[in-house]
N, C-alpha and C positions, 0 to 999 in steps of 0.2 A: 490859376482860375481867376476869372474876372469877377469882381464883386459888383453886383447891380447897384449897390448903394454908393459906390465910388464915383465921384463927379469928375475925376481926372482921367482914369483909364478907360479907353474906348477900344472896341474891336477894330482891327485894321481891315480896310476894304481890300478884297482880293479881286483883281481884275484880269488875272491870267495865271498861267501855270507858275508855280514857285520852284518846281524841280522838273528837269527833263533828263530822261535816261536814254542813251543811244547805244547801239552796238552793231557790229558788222556780222554778216552771215558767213564769212570765210572760215571753214572748219580748221584750216591749218594756221590761221593768223587771226583768231577772234579778238576783237578789241571792244572795250567798254569805255564810255565817256559819260560823265554826269555833270550837269550845270545846275546849280542850286542858288536861289535867292533867299536870303534871310536877313533879319535885323538882329544885331548883336545887343549885348546888355547896355551899351552906351547909347543905343538908338541909331547907330550908323547902319546903313544898308550895305550888305556885302554880297558879292557874287563869288561862289566857290566852285572852281572847276577841278575835277579829278578824273583820272584816266588810268587804265590798266590794259595790258596787252599780253599776248602769248605768241610764240614761245619764248623769245629772248628780249622782248621789249619790256623795259621797266615801267612801272606805274609812276604817277606823279600827281601834282596838284598845284593850284595857284589860288590865292585869295585876292580879290580886288574890291576896294571900297568905292561905291558909286554915290552920286549926289543925293538921289532919292529913289523911291520904289519904281517910278516910271522909267528912270534911266536904267535901272536894273532889268526891267522887263525888255526894254529895247536892246540891251546888250545880249540877253538870253535869246531873243528872236534872231539877231544877227548870227550868233553862234549856231543856232539850230539850222539856219539856211546854209551856212558853210558846211556843217556836218552832213546834211542830207545830200549836198552836191558831191561830197567826198565818199559817198557810198554807205554812210551810216543810216540806220533806220531808227525811228523813235519807238521805244518799247512802252 
């Protein structure tokens, strides 16, 4: 919780989605993909990608440190464009 008397801590401005969830509609090979933008305890901005699929595809994930929040938003936007072209839809 942010203390209103604290002169140092400020709310972060949110200018776009922080998490995007995608999935495919193929019943025999449903796949899920999540892109998430967060700030860690050290103040670094990180983009976390995670995915899962059926029936024989294993899930996985990747964490990437980005320069700032804006760079993270741009990265998530590029990922969203690629996923939508690949047949995923935003949930």
